[in-house]
Residue frames relative to the residue before (quaternion, step in Angstrom):
aa qw qx qy qz dx dy dz
M 1.0000 0.0000 0.0000 0.0000 0.00 0.00 0.00
R 0.5306 0.6752 -0.4212 0.2920 3.53 1.06 -0.33
R 0.5986 0.5890 -0.3426 0.4212 3.52 1.16 -0.84
P 0.6678 0.4790 -0.3160 0.4740 3.63 0.84 -1.04
L 0.6298 0.5358 -0.3408 0.4473 3.53 0.89 -0.92
A 0.7039 0.4481 -0.3022 0.4609 3.68 0.77 -0.78
I 0.5611 0.5354 -0.3701 0.5114 3.70 1.11 -0.50
L 0.7107 0.4634 -0.2704 0.4550 3.61 0.83 -1.02
A 0.5822 0.5081 -0.3681 0.5171 3.67 1.10 -0.60
G 0.6968 0.4843 -0.3317 0.4122 3.66 0.72 -0.76
V 0.6263 0.5380 -0.3287 0.4585 3.46 1.03 -0.82
L 0.6462 0.5296 -0.2964 0.4626 3.58 0.86 -1.19
L 0.7602 0.4183 -0.2680 0.4187 3.57 0.51 -1.10
A 0.5704 0.5843 -0.3511 0.4582 3.55 1.28 -0.58
G 0.6585 0.5045 -0.2440 0.5023 3.47 1.03 -0.95
A 0.6267 0.5051 -0.3391 0.4869 3.64 1.01 -0.66
L 0.7648 0.3949 -0.2059 0.4656 3.67 0.71 -1.00
A 0.5736 0.6139 -0.3540 0.4109 3.59 1.27 -0.39
L 0.1878 0.8047 -0.5384 0.1653 3.59 0.82 1.10
P 0.6393 -0.5231 0.3830 0.4135 3.59 -1.20 0.49
A 0.4567 -0.6435 0.5360 0.3003 3.62 -0.94 0.91
S 0.5569 -0.5707 0.5034 0.3329 3.63 -1.24 0.90
A 0.5619 0.5725 -0.4146 0.4297 3.81 0.81 -0.75
A 0.6811 0.5317 -0.3078 0.3984 3.64 0.74 -1.07
D 0.6836 0.4146 -0.2442 0.5488 3.58 1.30 -0.50
G 0.5036 -0.6667 0.4427 0.3255 3.63 1.17 -0.04
N 0.4851 0.6558 -0.4408 0.3745 3.57 1.16 0.70
E 0.7011 0.4799 -0.2636 0.4567 3.70 1.07 -0.03
D 0.6396 -0.4878 0.4238 0.4164 3.61 -1.25 0.19
F 0.0727 0.7824 -0.6184 0.0111 3.48 -1.24 0.74
T 0.3418 -0.7223 0.5526 0.2370 3.54 -1.17 0.26
I 0.3868 -0.6930 0.5626 0.2316 3.58 -0.94 0.79
K 0.2052 -0.8209 0.5306 0.0495 3.58 -0.32 1.33
D 0.5623 0.6185 -0.4406 0.3274 3.72 0.87 -0.37
P 0.4090 -0.7415 0.4700 0.2490 3.62 -0.67 1.01
R 0.5760 0.5713 -0.4006 0.4258 3.60 1.26 -0.29
I 0.6621 0.5118 -0.2732 0.4744 3.57 1.17 -0.72
T 0.1963 0.8100 -0.5425 0.1049 3.65 -0.05 1.21
E 0.7508 0.2622 -0.2051 0.5705 3.50 1.36 -0.17
S 0.0700 0.8358 -0.5436 0.0315 3.58 0.53 0.93
S 0.0544 -0.8801 0.4683 -0.0553 3.40 -0.26 1.39
G 0.7606 0.1699 -0.1770 0.6010 3.58 1.38 0.39
L 0.1049 -0.7955 0.5967 0.0062 3.46 -1.07 0.49
A 0.0425 0.7988 -0.5948 0.0797 3.59 -1.04 0.93
A 0.3917 -0.7218 0.5187 0.2378 3.60 -0.61 0.93
S 0.4521 -0.6703 0.5241 0.2676 3.65 -0.85 0.98
R 0.3182 -0.7129 0.5922 0.1997 3.45 -1.22 0.67
E 0.6978 0.4958 -0.2573 0.4483 3.62 1.22 -0.73
H 0.8110 0.2294 -0.0667 0.5340 3.46 1.16 -0.60
P 0.3185 -0.7838 0.4880 0.2144 3.75 0.13 1.28
G 0.8342 0.2492 -0.2240 0.4380 3.43 -1.25 0.77
V 0.5792 0.5425 -0.3675 0.4849 3.75 1.38 -0.08
Y 0.1098 -0.7513 0.6466 0.0732 3.55 -1.13 0.82
W 0.3240 -0.7221 0.5793 0.1953 3.59 -1.03 0.79
T 0.1308 0.7851 -0.6025 0.0595 3.52 -0.99 0.73
H 0.2028 -0.7428 0.6328 0.0813 3.65 -1.40 0.13
N 0.5021 -0.5893 0.5368 0.3354 3.54 -1.51 0.29
D 0.6444 -0.5306 0.4239 0.3514 3.35 -1.28 0.63
Q 0.7670 -0.0082 0.0733 0.6374 3.59 0.74 -1.02
D 0.0186 0.7894 -0.6084 0.0790 3.72 -0.49 1.25
E 0.5614 -0.5966 0.4444 0.3625 3.53 -1.35 0.24
G 0.8121 0.1678 -0.1118 0.5475 3.57 1.19 0.02
A 0.5678 -0.5756 0.4296 0.4023 3.70 -1.00 -0.13
Y 0.1427 0.8325 -0.4961 0.2015 3.45 0.36 1.34
L 0.0946 -0.7286 0.6749 0.0687 3.75 -1.04 0.72
Y 0.1881 -0.7727 0.5955 0.1142 3.50 -1.17 0.77
A 0.2313 -0.7268 0.6276 0.1561 3.71 -0.95 0.78
V 0.1555 -0.8075 0.5685 -0.0242 3.66 -0.60 1.36
D 0.2618 -0.7580 0.5707 0.1767 3.52 -0.69 0.90
S 0.3492 -0.7810 0.4758 0.2042 3.56 -0.43 1.15
A 0.5966 0.5346 -0.4177 0.4287 3.63 1.07 -0.19
T 0.7913 0.2736 -0.1624 0.5222 3.59 1.07 -0.53
G 0.4361 -0.6830 0.4780 0.3390 3.56 0.99 -0.59
Q 0.5879 0.6154 -0.3555 0.3865 3.50 1.22 -0.17
T 0.4375 -0.6422 0.5408 0.3221 3.54 -1.30 0.52
V 0.1687 -0.7855 0.5925 0.0583 3.53 -0.93 1.20
A 0.8068 0.0240 -0.0591 0.5874 3.56 1.02 0.25
T 0.1375 -0.7580 0.6355 0.0526 3.50 -1.28 0.93
I 0.1955 -0.8140 0.5457 0.0376 3.44 -0.70 1.13
T 0.1146 -0.7786 0.6133 0.0664 3.63 -0.77 1.02
L 0.3344 -0.7781 0.5036 0.1703 3.45 -0.78 1.37
T 0.0783 -0.7653 0.6286 0.1143 3.51 -0.86 0.72
G 0.6924 0.4603 -0.3624 0.4212 3.52 -1.42 0.32
V 0.6328 0.4618 -0.3017 0.5434 3.60 1.28 0.26
G 0.4650 -0.5945 0.5340 0.3810 3.64 -1.27 0.28
T 0.7398 -0.3455 0.3513 0.4583 3.42 -1.63 -0.35
P 0.4003 -0.7014 0.5248 0.2689 3.66 -0.72 0.81
R 0.4210 -0.6779 0.5738 0.1845 3.52 -1.22 0.68
D 0.8024 -0.1539 0.2411 0.5237 3.61 0.20 -1.43
V 0.0418 -0.8520 0.5218 0.0138 3.61 0.44 1.11
E 0.0612 -0.8640 0.4985 -0.0346 3.63 -0.35 1.17
A 0.8434 0.1452 -0.0020 0.5174 3.68 1.00 -0.53
I 0.0265 -0.7958 0.6050 0.0001 3.38 -1.19 0.71
A 0.0060 -0.7972 0.5979 -0.0832 3.66 -0.86 0.97
I 0.2630 -0.7480 0.5837 0.1749 3.55 -1.30 0.45
G 0.2300 -0.8005 0.5483 0.0755 3.48 -0.81 1.01
P 0.7515 -0.3747 0.2353 0.4894 3.59 -1.23 -0.17
G 0.8114 0.2516 -0.2372 0.4712 3.51 -1.19 0.47
N 0.6017 -0.6424 0.3203 0.3502 3.49 1.26 0.90
E 0.3430 0.7324 -0.4986 0.3119 3.62 1.20 0.69
I 0.2116 -0.7939 0.5514 0.1446 3.50 -1.04 0.79
Y 0.1970 -0.7954 0.5708 0.0516 3.46 -0.66 1.12
V 0.0856 -0.7788 0.6193 0.0524 3.72 -0.84 1.05
G 0.1874 -0.8238 0.5193 0.1283 3.52 -1.00 0.76
D 0.1695 -0.7645 0.6204 0.0445 3.48 -0.37 1.42
I 0.2526 0.8313 -0.4256 0.2529 3.56 0.69 1.24
G 0.5264 0.6278 -0.4689 0.3300 3.66 1.20 -0.21
D 0.0005 -0.7236 0.6903 -0.0026 3.48 -1.54 0.62
N 0.2318 0.8458 -0.4547 0.1554 3.54 0.89 0.89
D 0.6534 0.4885 -0.3842 0.4322 3.59 1.10 0.27
G 0.6114 -0.6148 0.3443 0.3601 3.50 1.27 0.40
V 0.3282 0.7605 -0.4617 0.3173 3.47 1.47 0.56
E 0.1010 -0.8274 0.5269 0.1662 3.64 1.06 -0.81
W 0.1059 -0.8056 0.5828 -0.0055 3.47 0.43 1.32
P 0.4622 -0.6781 0.5054 0.2668 3.59 -0.99 0.91
Y 0.7823 0.0427 -0.0453 0.6198 3.68 1.25 -0.25
V 0.1406 -0.7501 0.6275 0.1542 3.54 -1.26 0.39
W 0.4702 -0.7146 0.4775 0.2007 3.58 -1.33 -0.03
V 0.0162 -0.7688 0.6307 0.1045 3.51 -1.12 0.61
Y 0.2160 -0.7769 0.5722 0.1497 3.49 -0.89 1.01
R 0.1354 -0.7556 0.6356 0.0817 3.56 -1.32 0.46
L 0.1135 0.7857 -0.6018 0.0874 3.56 -0.98 0.87
P 0.4674 -0.6286 0.4959 0.3749 3.72 -0.93 0.43
E 0.5497 -0.6265 0.4687 0.2927 3.39 -1.25 0.89
P 0.5027 -0.6713 0.4471 0.3110 3.62 -0.69 0.92
K 0.4189 -0.6943 0.5284 0.2516 3.55 -1.09 0.73
Q 0.7464 0.2809 -0.1796 0.5759 3.50 1.11 -0.55
L 0.3531 -0.7162 0.5705 0.1919 3.49 -1.03 0.76
K 0.4038 0.6661 -0.5304 0.3347 3.54 -0.17 1.33
D 0.5739 -0.5739 0.4049 0.4211 3.68 -1.13 0.40
Q 0.1637 0.7699 -0.5834 0.2004 3.57 -0.68 1.11
S 0.3954 -0.6255 0.6271 0.2431 3.43 -1.52 0.26
V 0.0967 -0.7604 0.6419 -0.0198 3.57 -0.94 1.20
R 0.3655 -0.7083 0.5590 0.2285 3.63 -0.86 0.86
A 0.1460 -0.8038 0.5757 0.0339 3.65 -0.96 0.94
T 0.3536 -0.6824 0.5675 0.2953 3.50 -1.16 0.33
Q 0.2584 -0.7744 0.5694 0.0968 3.44 -1.04 1.03
Y 0.1801 -0.7925 0.5815 0.0377 3.57 -0.78 1.20
V 0.2879 -0.7268 0.5924 0.1948 3.70 -0.93 0.69
V 0.0596 -0.7996 0.5963 -0.0381 3.59 -0.81 1.09
K 0.0458 -0.7191 0.6932 -0.0183 3.35 -1.23 1.15
Y 0.3821 -0.6964 0.5684 0.2143 3.43 -1.41 0.42
S 0.5262 -0.6670 0.4050 0.3380 3.59 -0.85 0.93
D 0.7709 0.3176 -0.2008 0.5144 3.62 0.96 -0.53
G 0.7538 -0.4308 0.2094 0.4498 3.61 0.95 0.73
P 0.7618 -0.4080 0.2421 0.4411 3.63 -1.35 0.20
R 0.0673 -0.7853 0.6134 0.0491 3.50 -1.13 0.57
D 0.3345 -0.6531 0.6290 0.2568 3.54 -1.25 0.30
A 0.1023 0.8155 -0.5552 0.1275 3.54 -0.72 1.10
E 0.0973 -0.8128 0.5729 0.0413 3.55 -1.15 0.73
S 0.6897 0.4601 -0.2629 0.4935 3.53 1.45 0.21
L 0.0589 0.7740 -0.6251 0.0821 3.56 -0.76 1.16
V 0.0084 -0.7777 0.6274 -0.0380 3.50 -0.95 0.96
V 0.2246 -0.7445 0.6190 0.1106 3.52 -1.33 0.56
H 0.3732 -0.7182 0.5056 0.2988 3.56 -0.51 0.96
P 0.4967 -0.7246 0.4146 0.2374 3.65 -0.83 1.06
K 0.7045 0.4333 -0.2702 0.4928 3.48 1.31 -0.38
T 0.7984 0.2929 -0.1755 0.4959 3.57 0.67 -0.91
G 0.4582 -0.7140 0.4363 0.2999 3.64 1.14 -0.29
R 0.4605 0.7084 -0.4380 0.3071 3.60 1.38 0.04
V 0.3876 -0.7237 0.5362 0.1964 3.59 -0.93 1.00
Y 0.0117 0.7896 -0.6130 -0.0264 3.58 -1.08 0.72
I 0.1575 -0.7764 0.5983 0.1204 3.66 -1.06 0.55
I 0.1734 -0.7590 0.6141 0.1294 3.63 -1.07 0.51
D 0.2953 -0.7665 0.5373 0.1911 3.59 -0.55 1.09
K 0.4297 -0.7072 0.5206 0.2104 3.48 -1.24 0.67
Q 0.1704 0.7620 -0.6084 0.1420 3.43 -0.68 1.10
E 0.5573 -0.6269 0.4070 0.3616 3.71 -0.78 0.77
D 0.7743 0.3361 -0.2226 0.4879 3.64 0.80 -0.80
G 0.6942 -0.4713 0.2391 0.4886 3.42 1.25 0.44
G 0.2128 -0.8103 0.5374 0.0963 3.59 -1.11 0.81
H 0.5243 -0.6297 0.4683 0.3306 3.54 -1.09 -0.61
L 0.4619 -0.6277 0.5573 0.2865 3.50 -1.29 0.47
Y 0.2129 -0.8010 0.5585 0.0358 3.67 -0.59 1.21
E 0.1758 -0.8013 0.5659 0.0824 3.59 -0.63 0.94
A 0.3977 -0.7070 0.5527 0.1913 3.54 -1.10 0.96
P 0.5761 -0.5164 0.4414 0.4545 3.58 -1.17 0.07
A 0.7250 -0.4718 0.2737 0.4207 3.58 -1.15 0.65
E 0.7841 0.0688 -0.0223 0.6164 3.52 1.13 -0.88
L 0.4121 -0.7061 0.5119 0.2637 3.56 -0.89 0.92
S 0.2663 -0.7453 0.5907 0.1574 3.57 -1.24 0.71
A 0.2910 -0.7677 0.5307 0.2104 3.58 -0.97 0.89
S 0.6804 0.4981 -0.2943 0.4498 3.48 1.29 -0.22
G 0.7563 0.2893 -0.1941 0.5537 3.54 1.17 -0.25
T 0.6317 -0.4815 0.4404 0.4185 3.57 -1.47 -0.44
N 0.2920 -0.7292 0.6027 0.1408 3.49 -1.07 0.87
V 0.1371 -0.8101 0.5648 0.0769 3.66 -0.47 1.05
F 0.2069 -0.7520 0.6153 0.1141 3.56 -0.59 1.18
K 0.1312 -0.7744 0.6163 0.0577 3.60 -1.10 0.80
P 0.5026 -0.6567 0.4679 0.3119 3.55 -1.10 0.85
V 0.1747 -0.8317 0.5238 0.0580 3.48 -0.91 0.83
T 0.8039 -0.0583 0.1110 0.5815 3.53 1.14 -0.78
P 0.5230 -0.6791 0.4141 0.3062 3.56 -0.90 0.77
V 0.1537 -0.7515 0.6344 0.0955 3.63 -1.10 0.49
D 0.2487 -0.8260 0.4999 0.0774 3.60 -0.19 1.36
L 0.6014 0.4854 -0.3730 0.5134 3.69 0.77 1.22
W 0.4637 -0.6231 0.5741 0.2589 3.47 -1.39 0.71
A 0.1586 -0.8699 0.4661 0.0302 3.51 0.60 1.35
T 0.0231 -0.7504 0.6595 0.0379 3.61 -1.12 0.88
D 0.8027 -0.0952 -0.0351 0.5876 3.64 1.05 0.13
A 0.0638 -0.7910 0.6073 0.0374 3.51 -1.39 0.34
A 0.0778 -0.8004 0.5925 0.0474 3.50 -1.17 0.34
F 0.3834 -0.6894 0.5599 0.2534 3.56 -1.26 0.51
S 0.4841 -0.5971 0.5252 0.3651 3.57 -0.99 0.47
P 0.6687 -0.5569 0.3162 0.3778 3.58 -1.07 0.57
D 0.6915 0.4071 -0.2838 0.5250 3.65 1.20 -0.40
G 0.5333 -0.6728 0.4033 0.3167 3.56 1.05 -0.06
R 0.4605 0.7099 -0.4027 0.3489 3.54 1.31 0.11
T 0.8045 0.2603 -0.0527 0.5313 3.53 1.03 -0.97
L 0.1136 -0.7669 0.6258 0.0857 3.57 -0.93 0.85
A 0.2137 -0.7724 0.5966 0.0434 3.59 -0.69 1.18
V 0.0585 -0.7754 0.6288 -0.0006 3.64 -0.77 0.98
R 0.0175 -0.7676 0.6385 0.0534 3.66 -0.87 0.65
G 0.1625 -0.7428 0.6427 0.0943 3.29 -1.69 0.32
Y 0.6916 -0.4415 0.2516 0.5133 3.60 -0.90 -0.26
F 0.7957 0.2979 -0.1462 0.5068 3.63 0.97 -0.65
G 0.8254 -0.0390 -0.0137 0.5631 3.60 1.07 0.12
G 0.1883 -0.7432 0.6120 0.1942 3.59 -1.18 -0.26
V 0.3183 -0.6830 0.6400 0.1501 3.40 -1.71 0.10
A 0.1611 -0.7601 0.6145 0.1366 3.46 -1.11 0.68
Y 0.1005 -0.8050 0.5841 0.0264 3.56 -0.72 0.97
D 0.4597 -0.5920 0.6058 0.2670 3.38 -1.44 0.73
W 0.4602 -0.7376 0.4079 0.2789 3.53 -0.70 1.18
N 0.1010 -0.8811 0.4597 0.0471 3.47 1.14 -0.72
G 0.6451 -0.5205 0.3387 0.4453 3.59 1.01 0.59
G 0.6879 -0.4636 0.2650 0.4916 3.67 1.28 0.63
R 0.5387 0.4948 -0.4000 0.5522 3.70 1.35 0.02
L 0.1808 -0.8220 0.5160 0.1592 3.69 0.16 1.09
K 0.0595 -0.7552 0.6509 0.0492 3.44 -1.14 0.63
R 0.4397 -0.7446 0.4475 0.2280 3.53 -0.65 1.13
L 0.2037 -0.7758 0.5889 0.0990 3.62 -0.78 1.09
E 0.7875 -0.2817 0.2046 0.5086 3.72 0.37 -0.99
R 0.5977 -0.5567 0.4422 0.3705 3.51 -1.43 0.27
I 0.2131 -0.7553 0.5945 0.1754 3.56 -1.20 0.44
S 0.2864 -0.7364 0.5656 0.2363 3.52 -0.82 0.77
V 0.1637 -0.7767 0.6039 0.0729 3.61 -1.10 0.71
P 0.5849 -0.5779 0.4420 0.3585 3.55 -1.30 0.57
L 0.5181 -0.6033 0.4853 0.3635 3.51 -1.22 0.43
G 0.5378 0.5860 -0.4748 0.3767 3.36 -1.25 0.72
Q 0.6257 -0.5072 0.4061 0.4316 3.65 -1.29 0.01
G 0.1353 -0.8375 0.5293 0.0082 3.55 0.34 1.32
E 0.0103 -0.8463 0.5306 -0.0466 3.62 -0.35 1.18
S 0.8248 0.2764 -0.1076 0.4814 3.69 0.99 -0.57
A 0.0456 -0.7811 0.6227 0.0055 3.58 -1.21 0.59
S 0.1424 0.7771 -0.6057 0.0942 3.56 -1.07 0.72
Y 0.3969 -0.6686 0.5459 0.3121 3.53 -1.03 0.60
S 0.5148 -0.5539 0.5284 0.3860 3.69 -1.17 0.37
P 0.6507 -0.5278 0.3281 0.4363 3.71 -1.13 0.43
D 0.7135 0.4509 -0.2501 0.4744 3.58 0.91 -0.71
G 0.4563 -0.7340 0.4030 0.3010 3.60 1.24 -0.05
T 0.5412 0.6585 -0.4222 0.3084 3.49 1.09 0.23
K 0.7676 0.3039 -0.1404 0.5465 3.44 1.47 -0.39
L 0.2109 -0.7351 0.6131 0.1983 3.52 -1.05 0.57
M 0.2165 -0.8066 0.5481 0.0452 3.54 -0.75 1.25
L 0.1429 -0.8130 0.5619 -0.0539 3.42 -0.69 1.47
G 0.0204 -0.8466 0.5317 -0.0130 3.48 -0.80 1.15
S 0.2897 -0.7724 0.5453 0.1485 3.57 -1.17 0.39
E 0.5632 -0.6133 0.4380 0.3389 3.41 -1.30 0.25
G 0.5421 0.6550 -0.4011 0.3410 3.69 -0.94 0.19
A 0.6381 -0.5174 0.4223 0.3830 3.55 -1.27 0.47
N 0.8309 0.0207 -0.0415 0.5545 3.76 -0.87 0.74
S 0.0907 0.8377 -0.5127 0.1647 3.44 0.84 1.16
T 0.2994 -0.7697 0.5302 0.1919 3.66 -0.71 0.74
V 0.2219 -0.7384 0.6236 0.1290 3.52 -1.06 0.73
V 0.1837 -0.8186 0.5421 0.0475 3.59 -0.38 1.36
A 0.2905 -0.7766 0.5473 0.1143 3.50 -1.10 1.01
Q 0.0847 0.8201 -0.5658 0.0084 3.61 -0.66 0.72
D 0.6870 -0.4658 0.3398 0.4422 3.48 -1.24 0.22
A 0.4835 -0.6674 0.4996 0.2667 3.53 -0.94 0.93
P 0.5368 -0.5981 0.4449 0.3953 3.62 -1.04 0.73
Q 0.5000 -0.6071 0.5192 0.3346 3.65 -1.21 0.44
A 0.3844 -0.7147 0.5286 0.2492 3.49 -1.06 0.88
A 0.5618 -0.5789 0.4177 0.4180 3.62 -1.07 0.46
G 0.4218 -0.7396 0.4630 0.2464 3.56 -0.66 1.08
S 0.7925 0.3628 -0.1796 0.4560 3.65 0.85 -0.89
S 0.5249 0.6419 -0.4309 0.3559 3.56 1.36 -0.08
D 0.3309 -0.7166 0.5817 0.1965 3.57 -1.20 0.76
S 0.0238 -0.8471 0.5305 -0.0198 3.63 -0.04 1.20
S 0.3623 0.7170 -0.5361 0.2592 3.56 1.15 0.20
S 0.6226 0.5386 -0.3953 0.4075 3.64 0.77 -0.55
G 0.7848 0.1355 -0.1810 0.5770 3.63 -0.65 1.05
G 0.7564 -0.5133 0.2041 0.3502 3.56 0.81 0.73
G 0.3186 0.7592 -0.4865 0.2923 3.53 1.27 0.55
G 0.3392 -0.7268 0.5465 0.2410 3.64 -1.03 0.55
S 0.6839 -0.4643 0.4052 0.3904 3.54 -1.55 -0.14
A 0.6258 -0.5553 0.3976 0.3768 3.46 -1.40 0.33
S 0.6438 0.5127 -0.3520 0.4460 3.67 1.18 -0.22
S 0.4321 0.7163 -0.4495 0.3133 3.62 1.25 0.18
D 0.7743 -0.4097 0.2474 0.4139 3.58 -1.40 0.20
A 0.6374 0.5392 -0.3328 0.4385 3.63 0.82 -0.86
A 0.5698 0.5980 -0.4070 0.3899 3.74 1.01 -0.29
G 0.3463 -0.7825 0.4582 0.2403 3.54 1.37 -0.19
S 0.1321 0.8060 -0.5600 0.1388 3.47 0.76 1.02
E 0.5088 -0.6745 0.4135 0.3394 3.51 -0.98 0.73
D 0.5820 0.5266 -0.4274 0.4487 3.65 1.10 0.08
S 0.5876 0.6226 -0.3672 0.3637 3.48 1.17 -0.13
G 0.6013 -0.6095 0.3198 0.4057 3.61 1.37 0.10
G 0.3342 0.7447 -0.4878 0.3095 3.51 1.34 0.35
P 0.6861 -0.4892 0.3335 0.4228 3.56 -1.37 0.30
S 0.6359 0.5294 -0.3512 0.4383 3.62 0.86 -0.63
G 0.6103 0.5116 -0.3336 0.5045 3.46 1.16 -0.76
D 0.6326 0.5193 -0.3658 0.4431 3.65 0.69 -0.81
I 0.6654 0.5080 -0.3369 0.4309 3.59 0.80 -0.95
K 0.6706 0.4780 -0.3271 0.4636 3.58 0.77 -0.88
V 0.6310 0.5228 -0.3646 0.4422 3.60 0.82 -0.63
G 0.6796 0.5143 -0.2872 0.4373 3.40 0.94 -1.00
A 0.6219 0.5645 -0.2812 0.4641 3.49 1.11 -0.78
I 0.6619 0.4691 -0.2973 0.5034 3.49 0.98 -0.84
A 0.6462 0.5087 -0.3850 0.4188 3.59 0.82 -0.88
V 0.6308 0.5434 -0.3297 0.4451 3.64 0.97 -0.97
V 0.6507 0.4668 -0.3611 0.4778 3.70 0.80 -0.80
V 0.6925 0.4528 -0.3675 0.4247 3.65 0.69 -0.75
A 0.6299 0.5281 -0.3607 0.4407 3.56 1.00 -0.62
C 0.6139 0.5132 -0.3592 0.4804 3.68 1.11 -0.59
V 0.6655 0.5160 -0.3377 0.4205 3.54 0.83 -0.86
V 0.5968 0.5848 -0.3078 0.4550 3.48 1.09 -0.92
L 0.6690 0.5373 -0.2517 0.4477 3.54 0.91 -1.15
F 0.6946 0.4785 -0.2826 0.4569 3.42 1.04 -1.13
G 0.6327 0.5105 -0.3512 0.4645 3.66 0.98 -0.77
L 0.6397 0.5489 -0.3355 0.4206 3.68 0.89 -0.75
R 0.6620 0.5062 -0.2847 0.4738 3.49 1.03 -0.94
R 0.6321 0.5023 -0.3562 0.4704 3.60 0.86 -0.79
L 0.6491 0.5147 -0.3324 0.4508 3.66 0.89 -1.00
L 0.6665 0.5569 -0.2772 0.4108 3.56 0.87 -0.90
R 0.6820 0.4873 -0.2570 0.4809 3.49 1.20 -0.98
R 0.5681 0.5507 -0.3522 0.4999 3.57 1.24 -0.60
G 0.6833 0.4843 -0.3180 0.4443 3.56 0.79 -0.92
């Protein structure tokens, strides 16, 4: 009976240790392998497809989005936006409530000083395949004149859109109207300073924390209903750092760079302010995803599940051995 017991032990232990890889959940480093993606300038974790991240080139020949599988680094779908004009300088991507994708054609880094820029909105496709998706195009102006910007975020609770302009000595968080209008001009107004040369930003899934990154560092802010409070510094990888996104469960901050075969680096997400009331302006509760609970599938949760499974396997084996001895 020792051989069957050994086989059973192997099966039980294999099952206990065969936990889902973090990469499958979009929580680990990955390399973007698509040769078309050489200027990945924005990053957003899919809500419909676990482990998939949406990205785009800084300047492309058309309005394209790419769905990249973080487990392989391969592009699994290319989306062509219809219903919009020819993009000028697409710099950011974010996902808001209802799994709506927002794309920021907001760059103005050649000193052109566009009198207006654009934001595109489209539903996240339910099927990952090459397809065309009709988007809504919004005209955006700033109340204080043209800006260069590379950071666009959408609050996950309220759906309100924000842009952070890019200035070496620090910029401002610009707030959109409560609802965007597709028929008129949407005027964004500065609401609070951001002390960073910002190249991208991301809300935590619960809306309590805003992470802003630049080329040489980053800052995490307590959202605080839009009245930003500085929490901590964020270290960023070396290189032309252009993108940031939280992982779907909020436990990791994903930081990407431009260039062929660019790597997206996962690091522990900033800690949310425990005593701050962020419900004003759309913040969530402390029990939300970004709190990194072990039930959300994070690494520590995987370890605990694996340990429990191993203990169960040992108990089963011990019981079987005792029964066989009695027999």
